[in-house]
N, C-alpha and C positions, 0 to 999 in steps of 0.2 A: 507584404502578402505571405502567405502560408509555406512553411517547410516540413516535407513529409517523406518518411520512411527514410529519415538521414542519419547518418552516424555521424557526429559534427565533432571534431577536434581541434580546438583553436583557431578553426574557420569564419570567414566572412563572407554573409551572403546578403546581399543587397537590393532590393527594387528588381526582385526575380518573379516570375511564375514557374513555380515547380511543382509538378504533380507527385502522388503518392499517400502512404499513410505516416503519419506523425508519430516522432520519438523526438526527447529530448535529452540535451548535455551529453548524447552519446550512448545514454541509458537502452538497452534493449526492451523491443515489444514485439507482438504477434504481428505479422506483416501478412495483408491481404491482398497487397496487389503486384503487380510486377516491377513498377516504375520506381527505383529507388536511388537513393543519391548515398555515395560512397565518396568522403572527401577529406583528405589529408591534412597532417599539420601545417599550417602557415598557408594552407591553401584559400583561395577567393574567387569567389562568383559574384558577379554584379551587374546589372543592366540588362540581364537576359530575359527577353521575350518567352522562348522555350527553353525547356532544361527537363528535358525528359531521359530518364538516368535508369538504369539498372545495372546491379552488382552483386551476380549471382553467387561470387566467392564469399560472401559474408556470411555466417553462421545463420540458419535457419532460413536464409532467403531461398524461395523459388526459383529454379532456371525461368529464362526469360528468352523469347525469340521477337522482342519488339526493341524496345530503345535502352542502351547502354553506356553510361557515362562513367568512368572512373577519375577522378582527380588525385594522385599521388601527392606528396608534401611539395608546398611550395607552388603548384601551378596555379593555373588562372582561366576561366572564362570571363568575357565581357562583351558588353554591348553586342549579344547577339539580336540578329531579326530572321535566323533562319534556324529550326531545329541541329541539334547537335546531338547525332544519334549514334550508339553502338563504338565509342571513341574511347579511347585510353589515354590519357594525358600521365607521363611520366615526371618524376619531380622537377619543378621550376619550366615547365613548358606553358605554352599560352596561347589562346585561342582569342582574338580580338575581333569583332566586326565581321565575323567569316562563318562560313559554312562546312561542318565535316561530318562525313558518313562512312561508318566504318573502316577508322584511319586510327594510327597508332604515331602517338607523337612521343619519342626519345627524350631525355632531358635536354633541354634549353633551345627544344626545338621552338619555332613561333610561327604562326598562320594568321594574317591581320590583313588591314585592309579590304576588306570585300571579295577576300578570298574563296573558292569552291574546291574544297578536296576532298575526294570520294575515292574507297576501297584502297589507301596508299600507306605506306611505311615511312616515316617521315623522322631520320635519323639526327643524332646530336648536333644541335646548334647551328640547325639548317635553319632557313628563312624562306617562307612563302609569302609575297604579298603582293599591292598594288594590283587586284583583280585579277588574280592566276587563275587558271584552270588547271588542276593536278587530278587526274583520274587513273587509278589503276595502276600505281607506278611506285618504285622504291628509288625514292632519293638518300643517297650518301650524306654522310656526317659534313659539315661545314661549306653546304651550299645554297646559292641564293636564287630563287626562281619568282620572276616578276614580270608582269601584264601579258604574258603568252599564256600557251596550253602545252601540258605534257600529257600524254595518253601512251597506255600499255610498255612504258618504260622502264629500265633497268639505268639509274643515273648513279654514277660511283661519286667518291669524295669531291669536293672541291667544283663541281657543275656550277656554273653561272649563265644564268640566261635573264638578263635586264630588261629586254625590250619585247616588243611584240613578235612572236615567232610561233610556228609549231613544230614541235617532236611527238612523232608517232612511231613505235615499234622500234625504237633508239635503244640501245644494248652498249652500253660504256661502263662495265665493270671497273675500270682504272681512273675512271673521272676525268676532273680538269678539264670537260669540254667547256667552250665557250662559244654562246649562239649570240651573232648578230641581229639588228632589227631587221624585219622582213623575211628570216631565213624559214624556209619550207622546207623541212625533211621528217618523214616523207610519206609520198604517196604509195600505201602498201596494197593497194586494190588492183591485181592482176586482170579483173575480169570474172575471175572463179571467185578465190576465197581472200581474206586479209593474211596472206600466207607470206609475206617477207618483211625484213627488219633490214637495219642498219646497225652494222658495228663498228665500234670505235676504237681506236688504238687510246691511250693517254694524251691529255693534251691538245687533242685539234679543237683549232678553231674555225666556225662555220661561218662566213663572212654575210655581209651586208647584202638582204634578197637573195641568198642563195635557193635554187631548189634542187631537192635531191630525191630525186625519184627511186624510190627500193628495188631490188636489193641491192646494197651496197654492204663492200668489207674493206674496212679501212683500219681492221685492228691489230697491224703490223706496222701503221704508219704514223707513230707517234709524234704529236708536237707538228702534225704538219697543217696547214693552210688551205 
């Protein structure tokens, strides 16, 4: 395939379909399109059907309001079947077989195995996998989200949700929340506006098939079941 509008620095591009204007070996050239690739040292992109990229921070590049992906050193995108758009991968972060839109992945964060992540900020060493859906969330470091859905939530460090579950408007700045299979927290529709949320203390365990209807405040009940 063609590599276009790219700044390549010891990078590997394999079997990609990439859009833009061509440069070679890191040399600069005149840019006439918004879709651009910026790839850091040791980064890799392989098997990507769509890689629509813009890096307006590079010299002489026009700003873009369309697509934008930046791969910092040793970050990796592979085997994607959906567009990766407006996403910033910090060093050693990875997107594999998943879709990301307007998302930031901090160092060593991983999104893999059919996930969809939208409008989110994923912190260091966090893993999102196994068809999880994460939308409009801040996910703290060292967390694991899998299988379930998380929407409009602030999830602190070491948050764990391994199973099919639902988190909506979940405010847990202290983290260490563990969500069991089938948990539903919470319905924030009061019949007027989505104007309710759940405030969690540190280390709260939400058990199997628990249903929590918002608003709820257990922010002072640390390590509760």
